[in-house]
Biopython code that builds the backbone (N, CA, C, O; Angstrom):
import numpy as np
from Bio.PDB.StructureBuilder import StructureBuilder

atoms = [
    (1, "MET", "N", (0.710, -0.986, -0.007)),
    (1, "MET", "CA", (-0.220, 0.153, -0.176)),
    (1, "MET", "C", (0.672, 1.446, -0.072)),
    (1, "MET", "O", (1.227, 1.726, 0.991)),
    (2, "ALA", "N", (0.783, 2.127, -1.052)),
    (2, "ALA", "CA", (1.368, 3.426, -0.876)),
    (2, "ALA", "C", (1.126, 4.344, 0.286)),
    (2, "ALA", "O", (0.026, 4.303, 0.838)),
    (3, "ARG", "N", (1.975, 5.097, 0.670)),
    (3, "ARG", "CA", (2.119, 5.761, 1.828)),
    (3, "ARG", "C", (1.735, 7.297, 1.470)),
    (3, "ARG", "O", (2.089, 7.640, 0.343)),
    (4, "ARG", "N", (1.080, 8.254, 2.235)),
    (4, "ARG", "CA", (0.843, 9.654, 1.746)),
    (4, "ARG", "C", (1.802, 10.241, 2.457)),
    (4, "ARG", "O", (1.971, 10.121, 3.670)),
    (5, "VAL", "N", (2.608, 11.051, 1.503)),
    (5, "VAL", "CA", (3.579, 11.746, 2.435)),
    (5, "VAL", "C", (3.217, 13.570, 2.298)),
    (5, "VAL", "O", (3.063, 14.046, 1.173)),
    (6, "ALA", "N", (3.126, 14.347, 3.384)),
    (6, "ALA", "CA", (2.913, 15.633, 3.194)),
    (6, "ALA", "C", (4.234, 16.109, 3.614)),
    (6, "ALA", "O", (4.792, 15.739, 4.647)),
    (7, "ALA", "N", (4.805, 17.115, 2.594)),
    (7, "ALA", "CA", (6.010, 17.627, 2.518)),
    (7, "ALA", "C", (5.807, 19.156, 2.830)),
    (7, "ALA", "O", (5.214, 19.888, 2.037)),
    (8, "LEU", "N", (6.460, 19.720, 4.333)),
    (8, "LEU", "CA", (6.256, 20.959, 4.716)),
    (8, "LEU", "C", (7.503, 21.486, 4.995)),
    (8, "LEU", "O", (8.383, 20.983, 5.693)),
    (9, "TYR", "N", (7.517, 22.845, 4.224)),
    (9, "TYR", "CA", (8.954, 23.668, 4.197)),
    (9, "TYR", "C", (8.493, 25.142, 4.791)),
    (9, "TYR", "O", (7.379, 25.661, 4.722)),
    (10, "ASP", "N", (9.597, 25.606, 5.342)),
    (10, "ASP", "CA", (9.603, 26.935, 5.649)),
    (10, "ASP", "C", (8.253, 27.055, 6.599)),
    (10, "ASP", "O", (7.362, 27.796, 6.184)),
    (11, "ILE", "N", (8.079, 26.430, 7.729)),
    (11, "ILE", "CA", (7.195, 26.921, 8.879)),
    (11, "ILE", "C", (7.892, 27.906, 9.433)),
    (11, "ILE", "O", (7.156, 28.812, 9.825)),
    (12, "GLU", "N", (8.875, 28.061, 9.593)),
    (12, "GLU", "CA", (9.472, 29.439, 10.491)),
    (12, "GLU", "C", (8.523, 29.863, 11.686)),
    (12, "GLU", "O", (7.993, 30.959, 11.869)),
    (13, "GLY", "N", (8.452, 28.832, 12.373)),
    (13, "GLY", "CA", (7.677, 29.306, 13.857)),
    (13, "GLY", "C", (6.139, 29.620, 13.820)),
    (13, "GLY", "O", (5.561, 29.953, 14.855)),
    (14, "ASN", "N", (5.596, 29.529, 12.830)),
    (14, "ASN", "CA", (4.315, 29.938, 12.547)),
    (14, "ASN", "C", (3.053, 28.930, 12.949)),
    (14, "ASN", "O", (2.450, 28.258, 12.111)),
    (15, "LEU", "N", (2.779, 28.938, 14.260)),
    (15, "LEU", "CA", (1.985, 27.699, 14.759)),
    (15, "LEU", "C", (0.558, 27.639, 14.094)),
    (15, "LEU", "O", (0.011, 26.568, 13.833)),
    (16, "HIS", "N", (-0.034, 28.936, 13.826)),
    (16, "HIS", "CA", (-1.405, 29.147, 13.476)),
    (16, "HIS", "C", (-1.499, 28.322, 12.067)),
    (16, "HIS", "O", (-2.219, 27.334, 11.925)),
    (17, "ALA", "N", (-0.509, 28.977, 10.857)),
    (17, "ALA", "CA", (-0.331, 28.189, 9.816)),
    (17, "ALA", "C", (-0.147, 26.853, 9.919)),
    (17, "ALA", "O", (-0.756, 26.144, 9.118)),
    (18, "LEU", "N", (0.650, 26.284, 10.835)),
    (18, "LEU", "CA", (0.839, 24.859, 10.597)),
    (18, "LEU", "C", (-0.229, 24.201, 11.110)),
    (18, "LEU", "O", (-0.553, 23.106, 10.651)),
    (19, "ASP", "N", (-0.931, 24.810, 12.161)),
    (19, "ASP", "CA", (-2.182, 24.059, 12.321)),
    (19, "ASP", "C", (-3.063, 23.804, 11.243)),
    (19, "ASP", "O", (-3.824, 22.853, 11.066)),
    (20, "ALA", "N", (-2.856, 24.736, 10.601)),
    (20, "ALA", "CA", (-4.145, 24.949, 9.313)),
    (20, "ALA", "C", (-3.895, 23.899, 8.225)),
    (20, "ALA", "O", (-4.799, 23.359, 7.589)),
    (21, "VAL", "N", (-2.573, 23.656, 8.068)),
    (21, "VAL", "CA", (-2.151, 22.677, 7.148)),
    (21, "VAL", "C", (-2.080, 21.306, 7.703)),
    (21, "VAL", "O", (-2.415, 20.403, 6.936)),
    (22, "LEU", "N", (-1.724, 21.009, 8.830)),
    (22, "LEU", "CA", (-1.824, 19.877, 9.483)),
    (22, "LEU", "C", (-3.504, 19.558, 9.836)),
    (22, "LEU", "O", (-3.767, 18.446, 10.296)),
    (23, "ALA", "N", (-4.287, 20.249, 9.681)),
    (23, "ALA", "CA", (-5.736, 19.956, 9.733)),
    (23, "ALA", "C", (-5.981, 19.186, 8.420)),
    (23, "ALA", "O", (-6.613, 18.130, 8.383)),
    (24, "ASP", "N", (-5.336, 19.902, 7.144)),
    (24, "ASP", "CA", (-5.734, 19.527, 6.014)),
    (24, "ASP", "C", (-5.038, 18.352, 5.986)),
    (24, "ASP", "O", (-5.845, 17.611, 5.426)),
    (25, "VAL", "N", (-4.095, 17.712, 6.217)),
    (25, "VAL", "CA", (-3.229, 16.815, 6.112)),
    (25, "VAL", "C", (-4.003, 15.700, 6.958)),
    (25, "VAL", "O", (-3.853, 14.527, 6.613)),
    (26, "GLU", "N", (-4.744, 15.976, 7.944)),
    (26, "GLU", "CA", (-5.197, 14.920, 8.679)),
    (26, "GLU", "C", (-6.538, 14.530, 7.666)),
    (26, "GLU", "O", (-6.764, 13.368, 7.328)),
    (27, "ARG", "N", (-7.251, 15.509, 7.308)),
    (27, "ARG", "CA", (-8.663, 14.993, 6.359)),
    (27, "ARG", "C", (-8.069, 14.254, 5.382)),
    (27, "ARG", "O", (-8.677, 13.252, 5.007)),
    (28, "GLY", "N", (-6.669, 14.609, 4.715)),
    (28, "GLY", "CA", (-6.499, 13.881, 3.548)),
    (28, "GLY", "C", (-6.041, 12.518, 3.791)),
    (28, "GLY", "O", (-5.862, 11.764, 2.835)),
    (29, "GLY", "N", (-5.831, 12.129, 5.019)),
    (29, "GLY", "CA", (-5.024, 10.786, 5.393)),
    (29, "GLY", "C", (-3.665, 10.623, 5.114)),
    (29, "GLY", "O", (-3.209, 9.612, 4.580)),
    (30, "GLY", "N", (-2.802, 11.889, 5.568)),
    (30, "GLY", "CA", (-1.619, 11.893, 5.424)),
    (30, "GLY", "C", (-0.901, 10.685, 6.231)),
    (30, "GLY", "O", (-1.268, 10.466, 7.385)),
    (31, "ASP", "N", (-0.117, 10.079, 5.773)),
    (31, "ASP", "CA", (0.829, 8.875, 6.898)),
    (31, "ASP", "C", (2.190, 9.441, 7.135)),
    (31, "ASP", "O", (2.699, 8.872, 8.101)),
    (32, "VAL", "N", (3.031, 10.423, 6.573)),
    (32, "VAL", "CA", (4.116, 10.978, 6.827)),
    (32, "VAL", "C", (4.315, 12.209, 6.737)),
    (32, "VAL", "O", (4.098, 12.698, 5.629)),
    (33, "VAL", "N", (4.731, 13.013, 7.709)),
    (33, "VAL", "CA", (5.150, 14.508, 7.514)),
    (33, "VAL", "C", (6.520, 14.624, 7.114)),
    (33, "VAL", "O", (7.288, 13.945, 7.796)),
    (34, "VAL", "N", (7.054, 15.322, 6.166)),
    (34, "VAL", "CA", (8.382, 15.508, 6.155)),
    (34, "VAL", "C", (8.540, 17.406, 6.297)),
    (34, "VAL", "O", (8.046, 18.338, 5.662)),
    (35, "CYS", "N", (9.257, 17.333, 7.182)),
    (35, "CYS", "CA", (9.551, 18.843, 7.285)),
    (35, "CYS", "C", (10.928, 19.347, 6.735)),
    (35, "CYS", "O", (11.961, 18.995, 7.306)),
    (36, "GLY", "N", (10.955, 19.969, 5.900)),
    (36, "GLY", "CA", (12.385, 20.325, 4.949)),
    (36, "GLY", "C", (13.147, 21.513, 5.534)),
    (36, "GLY", "O", (13.915, 22.252, 4.918)),
    (37, "GLY", "N", (12.797, 21.578, 6.868)),
    (37, "GLY", "CA", (13.688, 22.540, 7.216)),
    (37, "GLY", "C", (13.226, 24.011, 7.578)),
    (37, "GLY", "O", (12.063, 24.169, 7.207)),
    (38, "ASP", "N", (13.688, 24.999, 8.105)),
    (38, "ASP", "CA", (13.456, 26.143, 8.670)),
    (38, "ASP", "C", (12.310, 26.387, 9.746)),
    (38, "ASP", "O", (11.445, 27.257, 9.641)),
    (39, "LEU", "N", (12.417, 25.626, 10.633)),
    (39, "LEU", "CA", (11.295, 25.467, 11.828)),
    (39, "LEU", "C", (11.397, 26.266, 12.504)),
    (39, "LEU", "O", (10.464, 27.065, 12.588)),
    (40, "VAL", "N", (12.502, 26.430, 13.263)),
    (40, "VAL", "CA", (12.701, 26.866, 14.677)),
    (40, "VAL", "C", (13.300, 28.522, 14.457)),
    (40, "VAL", "O", (14.261, 28.890, 15.132)),
    (41, "VAL", "N", (12.755, 29.299, 13.633)),
    (41, "VAL", "CA", (12.867, 30.575, 14.150)),
    (41, "VAL", "C", (11.234, 31.030, 13.940)),
    (41, "VAL", "O", (10.359, 30.165, 13.893)),
    (42, "GLY", "N", (10.971, 32.255, 13.837)),
    (42, "GLY", "CA", (9.942, 33.275, 13.960)),
    (42, "GLY", "C", (8.994, 33.087, 15.384)),
    (42, "GLY", "O", (9.562, 32.627, 16.375)),
    (43, "PRO", "N", (7.938, 33.352, 15.444)),
    (43, "PRO", "CA", (7.257, 33.746, 16.682)),
    (43, "PRO", "C", (6.870, 32.671, 17.637)),
    (43, "PRO", "O", (6.790, 32.817, 18.856)),
    (44, "SER", "N", (6.632, 31.556, 16.957)),
    (44, "SER", "CA", (6.381, 30.345, 17.959)),
    (44, "SER", "C", (7.328, 28.777, 17.622)),
    (44, "SER", "O", (6.834, 27.650, 17.658)),
    (45, "PRO", "N", (8.750, 29.105, 17.307)),
    (45, "PRO", "CA", (9.214, 28.012, 17.716)),
    (45, "PRO", "C", (9.133, 26.743, 18.206)),
    (45, "PRO", "O", (9.251, 25.685, 17.590)),
    (46, "ALA", "N", (8.861, 26.984, 19.691)),
    (46, "ALA", "CA", (9.074, 25.818, 20.648)),
    (46, "ALA", "C", (7.421, 25.213, 20.470)),
    (46, "ALA", "O", (7.128, 24.025, 20.598)),
    (47, "GLU", "N", (6.741, 25.978, 20.246)),
    (47, "GLU", "CA", (5.485, 25.565, 20.270)),
    (47, "GLU", "C", (5.067, 24.537, 18.690)),
    (47, "GLU", "O", (4.161, 23.705, 18.713)),
    (48, "VAL", "N", (5.754, 24.759, 17.664)),
    (48, "VAL", "CA", (5.851, 24.394, 16.374)),
    (48, "VAL", "C", (6.537, 23.050, 16.719)),
    (48, "VAL", "O", (5.870, 22.112, 16.282)),
    (49, "LEU", "N", (7.686, 22.653, 17.381)),
    (49, "LEU", "CA", (8.242, 21.555, 17.553)),
    (49, "LEU", "C", (7.422, 20.595, 18.550)),
    (49, "LEU", "O", (7.463, 19.365, 18.542)),
    (50, "ASP", "N", (6.655, 21.428, 19.426)),
    (50, "ASP", "CA", (5.998, 20.681, 20.259)),
    (50, "ASP", "C", (4.558, 20.182, 19.611)),
    (50, "ASP", "O", (3.888, 19.244, 20.042)),
    (51, "ARG", "N", (4.292, 20.869, 18.685)),
    (51, "ARG", "CA", (2.897, 20.239, 17.896)),
    (51, "ARG", "C", (3.595, 18.868, 16.890)),
    (51, "ARG", "O", (3.140, 17.724, 16.927)),
    (52, "LEU", "N", (4.597, 19.239, 16.157)),
    (52, "LEU", "CA", (4.950, 18.312, 15.536)),
    (52, "LEU", "C", (5.267, 17.115, 16.393)),
    (52, "LEU", "O", (4.711, 16.069, 16.059)),
    (53, "ALA", "N", (5.902, 17.092, 17.226)),
    (53, "ALA", "CA", (6.330, 16.109, 18.200)),
    (53, "ALA", "C", (5.055, 15.100, 18.475)),
    (53, "ALA", "O", (5.273, 13.927, 18.779)),
    (54, "GLY", "N", (3.816, 15.571, 18.362)),
    (54, "GLY", "CA", (2.655, 14.937, 18.892)),
    (54, "GLY", "C", (2.006, 14.157, 17.682)),
    (54, "GLY", "O", (0.981, 13.486, 17.809)),
    (55, "LEU", "N", (2.675, 14.302, 16.538)),
    (55, "LEU", "CA", (2.348, 13.604, 15.477)),
    (55, "LEU", "C", (3.008, 12.127, 15.373)),
    (55, "LEU", "O", (4.140, 11.865, 15.781)),
    (56, "ARG", "N", (2.080, 11.158, 14.732)),
    (56, "ARG", "CA", (2.592, 9.767, 14.696)),
    (56, "ARG", "C", (3.887, 9.784, 13.747)),
    (56, "ARG", "O", (4.783, 9.221, 14.378)),
    (57, "ASP", "N", (4.268, 10.120, 12.726)),
    (57, "ASP", "CA", (5.167, 9.999, 11.759)),
    (57, "ASP", "C", (5.709, 11.169, 11.146)),
    (57, "ASP", "O", (5.317, 11.514, 10.032)),
    (58, "VAL", "N", (6.710, 11.906, 11.871)),
    (58, "VAL", "CA", (7.446, 13.085, 11.273)),
    (58, "VAL", "C", (8.945, 13.025, 11.035)),
    (58, "VAL", "O", (9.766, 12.569, 11.830)),
    (59, "ARG", "N", (9.149, 13.445, 10.066)),
    (59, "ARG", "CA", (11.048, 13.111, 9.310)),
    (59, "ARG", "C", (11.249, 14.615, 9.422)),
    (59, "ARG", "O", (10.353, 15.442, 9.255)),
    (60, "TYR", "N", (12.589, 14.899, 9.738)),
    (60, "TYR", "CA", (12.953, 16.172, 9.454)),
    (60, "TYR", "C", (14.103, 16.359, 8.696)),
    (60, "TYR", "O", (14.904, 15.429, 8.601)),
    (61, "LEU", "N", (14.340, 17.606, 8.046)),
    (61, "LEU", "CA", (15.765, 18.016, 7.751)),
    (61, "LEU", "C", (15.860, 19.187, 8.137)),
    (61, "LEU", "O", (14.970, 20.036, 8.076)),
    (62, "ARG", "N", (17.198, 19.348, 8.661)),
    (62, "ARG", "CA", (17.752, 20.798, 9.045)),
    (62, "ARG", "C", (17.793, 21.859, 7.957)),
    (62, "ARG", "O", (18.272, 21.571, 6.860)),
    (63, "GLY", "N", (17.347, 22.987, 8.191)),
    (63, "GLY", "CA", (17.199, 24.028, 7.437)),
    (63, "GLY", "C", (18.796, 25.102, 7.479)),
    (63, "GLY", "O", (19.720, 24.817, 8.241)),
    (64, "ASN", "N", (18.833, 26.012, 6.758)),
    (64, "ASN", "CA", (19.837, 27.189, 6.974)),
    (64, "ASN", "C", (19.388, 27.858, 8.445)),
    (64, "ASN", "O", (20.139, 27.846, 9.420)),
    (65, "ALA", "N", (18.201, 28.376, 8.449)),
    (65, "ALA", "CA", (17.614, 28.904, 9.529)),
    (65, "ALA", "C", (17.724, 27.914, 11.003)),
    (65, "ALA", "O", (17.879, 28.411, 12.119)),
    (66, "ASP", "N", (17.644, 26.887, 10.817)),
    (66, "ASP", "CA", (17.791, 26.054, 12.035)),
    (66, "ASP", "C", (19.115, 25.938, 12.508)),
    (66, "ASP", "O", (19.350, 25.911, 13.716)),
    (67, "ARG", "N", (20.157, 25.855, 11.494)),
    (67, "ARG", "CA", (21.589, 25.769, 11.570)),
    (67, "ARG", "C", (21.899, 26.979, 12.324)),
    (67, "ARG", "O", (22.431, 26.941, 13.434)),
    (68, "MET", "N", (21.513, 28.227, 11.627)),
    (68, "MET", "CA", (21.856, 29.589, 12.489)),
    (68, "MET", "C", (21.500, 29.496, 13.722)),
    (68, "MET", "O", (22.302, 29.874, 14.577)),
    (69, "VAL", "N", (20.132, 28.937, 14.139)),
    (69, "VAL", "CA", (19.721, 28.947, 15.600)),
    (69, "VAL", "C", (20.747, 28.106, 16.512)),
    (69, "VAL", "O", (21.019, 28.450, 17.661)),
    (70, "LEU", "N", (21.237, 27.075, 15.944)),
    (70, "LEU", "CA", (21.808, 26.298, 16.745)),
    (70, "LEU", "C", (23.746, 26.790, 16.855)),
    (70, "LEU", "O", (24.575, 26.670, 17.757)),
    (71, "HIS", "N", (23.800, 27.287, 15.606)),
    (71, "HIS", "CA", (25.244, 27.631, 15.684)),
    (71, "HIS", "C", (25.896, 29.530, 15.481)),
    (71, "HIS", "O", (27.002, 30.016, 15.716)),
    (72, "GLY", "N", (24.541, 30.183, 14.929)),
    (72, "GLY", "CA", (24.665, 31.342, 14.539)),
    (72, "GLY", "C", (25.286, 32.340, 16.038)),
    (72, "GLY", "O", (25.202, 32.003, 17.219)),
    (73, "THR", "N", (25.760, 33.337, 15.590)),
    (73, "THR", "CA", (26.218, 34.225, 16.739)),
    (73, "THR", "C", (25.876, 35.727, 16.402)),
    (73, "THR", "O", (25.430, 36.550, 17.202)),
    (74, "ASP", "N", (26.125, 35.904, 15.256)),
    (74, "ASP", "CA", (25.261, 37.313, 14.722)),
    (74, "ASP", "C", (25.136, 37.341, 13.225)),
    (74, "ASP", "O", (25.243, 38.383, 12.577)),
    (75, "GLU", "N", (24.901, 36.133, 12.686)),
    (75, "GLU", "CA", (24.580, 36.217, 11.246)),
    (75, "GLU", "C", (23.037, 37.109, 11.029)),
    (75, "GLU", "O", (21.983, 36.938, 11.642)),
    (76, "TYR", "N", (23.345, 38.075, 9.955)),
    (76, "TYR", "CA", (22.196, 38.900, 9.591)),
    (76, "TYR", "C", (21.631, 39.643, 10.574)),
    (76, "TYR", "O", (20.464, 40.029, 10.502)),
    (77, "GLY", "N", (22.486, 39.923, 11.657)),
    (77, "GLY", "CA", (22.106, 40.938, 12.529)),
    (77, "GLY", "C", (21.282, 40.112, 13.462)),
    (77, "GLY", "O", (20.643, 40.884, 14.177)),
    (78, "THR", "N", (21.046, 38.953, 13.733)),
    (78, "THR", "CA", (19.755, 38.304, 14.728)),
    (78, "THR", "C", (20.482, 37.990, 15.683)),
    (78, "THR", "O", (21.691, 37.789, 15.563)),
    (79, "ASP", "N", (19.647, 37.879, 17.088)),
    (79, "ASP", "CA", (20.333, 37.424, 18.214)),
    (79, "ASP", "C", (19.749, 36.266, 18.246)),
    (79, "ASP", "O", (18.704, 36.144, 18.884)),
    (80, "TRP", "N", (20.326, 35.167, 17.547)),
    (80, "TRP", "CA", (19.901, 33.678, 17.730)),
    (80, "TRP", "C", (19.916, 32.847, 19.053)),
    (80, "TRP", "O", (19.181, 31.876, 19.234)),
    (81, "SER", "N", (20.810, 33.312, 19.950)),
    (81, "SER", "CA", (20.674, 33.035, 21.399)),
    (81, "SER", "C", (19.231, 33.013, 21.939)),
    (81, "SER", "O", (18.815, 32.166, 22.729)),
    (82, "ALA", "N", (18.601, 33.901, 21.496)),
    (82, "ALA", "CA", (17.215, 34.532, 22.134)),
    (82, "ALA", "C", (16.371, 33.124, 21.605)),
    (82, "ALA", "O", (15.641, 32.528, 22.397)),
    (83, "TYR", "N", (16.531, 32.694, 20.306)),
    (83, "TYR", "CA", (15.975, 31.482, 19.936)),
    (83, "TYR", "C", (16.284, 30.133, 20.776)),
    (83, "TYR", "O", (15.361, 29.449, 21.219)),
    (84, "ARG", "N", (17.592, 29.809, 20.959)),
    (84, "ARG", "CA", (18.091, 29.093, 21.847)),
    (84, "ARG", "C", (17.407, 29.053, 23.384)),
    (84, "ARG", "O", (17.055, 28.011, 23.937)),
    (85, "ASP", "N", (17.319, 30.093, 23.826)),
    (85, "ASP", "CA", (16.839, 30.236, 24.737)),
    (85, "ASP", "C", (15.473, 29.838, 25.221)),
    (85, "ASP", "O", (15.126, 29.503, 26.353)),
    (86, "ARG", "N", (14.679, 29.964, 23.962)),
    (86, "ARG", "CA", (13.448, 29.823, 24.071)),
    (86, "ARG", "C", (12.997, 28.203, 23.494)),
    (86, "ARG", "O", (11.809, 27.882, 23.485)),
    (87, "LEU", "N", (13.709, 27.577, 23.187)),
    (87, "LEU", "CA", (13.837, 26.457, 22.677)),
    (87, "LEU", "C", (14.257, 25.490, 23.963)),
    (87, "LEU", "O", (13.544, 24.529, 24.251)),
    (88, "GLY", "N", (15.268, 25.752, 24.599)),
    (88, "GLY", "CA", (15.720, 24.726, 25.701)),
    (88, "GLY", "C", (16.630, 23.748, 25.110)),
    (88, "GLY", "O", (16.620, 23.420, 23.924)),
    (89, "ALA", "N", (17.440, 23.289, 26.038)),
    (89, "ALA", "CA", (17.881, 22.105, 25.677)),
    (89, "ALA", "C", (17.726, 20.877, 24.856)),
    (89, "ALA", "O", (18.324, 20.473, 23.859)),
    (90, "GLU", "N", (16.777, 20.416, 25.544)),
    (90, "GLU", "CA", (16.173, 19.101, 24.826)),
    (90, "GLU", "C", (15.916, 19.231, 23.245)),
    (90, "GLU", "O", (16.262, 18.509, 22.310)),
    (91, "ARG", "N", (15.132, 20.502, 23.304)),
    (91, "ARG", "CA", (14.678, 21.013, 21.607)),
    (91, "ARG", "C", (15.904, 20.959, 20.626)),
    (91, "ARG", "O", (16.004, 20.441, 19.514)),
    (92, "LEU", "N", (17.001, 21.813, 21.559)),
    (92, "LEU", "CA", (18.000, 22.318, 20.739)),
    (92, "LEU", "C", (18.633, 20.718, 20.165)),
    (92, "LEU", "O", (19.047, 20.549, 19.018)),
    (93, "ALA", "N", (18.602, 19.806, 21.067)),
    (93, "ALA", "CA", (19.458, 18.550, 21.001)),
    (93, "ALA", "C", (18.762, 17.451, 19.573)),
    (93, "ALA", "O", (19.335, 16.694, 18.789)),
    (94, "ALA", "N", (17.185, 17.862, 19.759)),
    (94, "ALA", "CA", (16.640, 17.125, 18.567)),
    (94, "ALA", "C", (16.808, 17.828, 17.259)),
    (94, "ALA", "O", (16.874, 17.111, 16.261)),
    (95, "VAL", "N", (16.894, 19.244, 17.101)),
    (95, "VAL", "CA", (17.102, 19.854, 16.086)),
    (95, "VAL", "C", (18.427, 19.649, 15.395)),
    (95, "VAL", "O", (18.551, 19.574, 14.172)),
    (96, "ALA", "N", (19.617, 19.545, 16.460)),
    (96, "ALA", "CA", (20.979, 18.859, 15.963)),
    (96, "ALA", "C", (21.070, 17.619, 15.710)),
    (96, "ALA", "O", (22.183, 17.273, 15.314)),
    (97, "SER", "N", (20.159, 16.683, 15.813)),
    (97, "SER", "CA", (20.305, 15.551, 15.220)),
    (97, "SER", "C", (19.764, 15.243, 13.980)),
    (97, "SER", "O", (20.115, 14.227, 13.381)),
    (98, "TRP", "N", (18.729, 16.224, 13.418)),
    (98, "TRP", "CA", (18.420, 16.373, 12.203)),
    (98, "TRP", "C", (19.596, 16.377, 11.322)),
    (98, "TRP", "O", (20.661, 16.958, 11.529)),
    (99, "PRO", "N", (19.168, 15.436, 10.006)),
    (99, "PRO", "CA", (20.268, 15.742, 8.861)),
    (99, "PRO", "C", (20.122, 16.845, 8.129)),
    (99, "PRO", "O", (19.000, 17.311, 7.932)),
    (100, "LEU", "N", (21.232, 17.405, 7.632)),
    (100, "LEU", "CA", (21.341, 18.436, 6.680)),
    (100, "LEU", "C", (20.675, 18.218, 5.524)),
    (100, "LEU", "O", (20.706, 19.060, 4.625)),
]
sb = StructureBuilder()
sb.init_structure("model")
sb.init_model(0)
sb.init_chain("A")
sb.init_seg("    ")
for serial, (resi, resn, name, xyz) in enumerate(atoms, 1):
    if name == "N":
        sb.init_residue(resn, " ", resi, " ")
    sb.init_atom(name, np.array(xyz, "f"), 0.0, 1.0, " ", f" {name:<3s}", serial, name[0])
structure = sb.get_structure()
């Protein structure tokens, strides 16, 4: 039996948009969600990760914004440490485990 894959990209911490898309995925009977990077920036990065963690089968790829949250210091004039503080050690470890 073929599996239905929902590919999500550039969520950028937008929980409201993610919830709308996931509602559509659930109605359509998606089996796997693939997140193609750039999740942990924006207004609600921790909440986005927590929402995705509650799903049955999610695969992740680390995007450039995710990399900057993990390792950036002053790239693009952004205080990446503020994102690290919001995410906490456990979520950061999860992001670090994602393949590039």
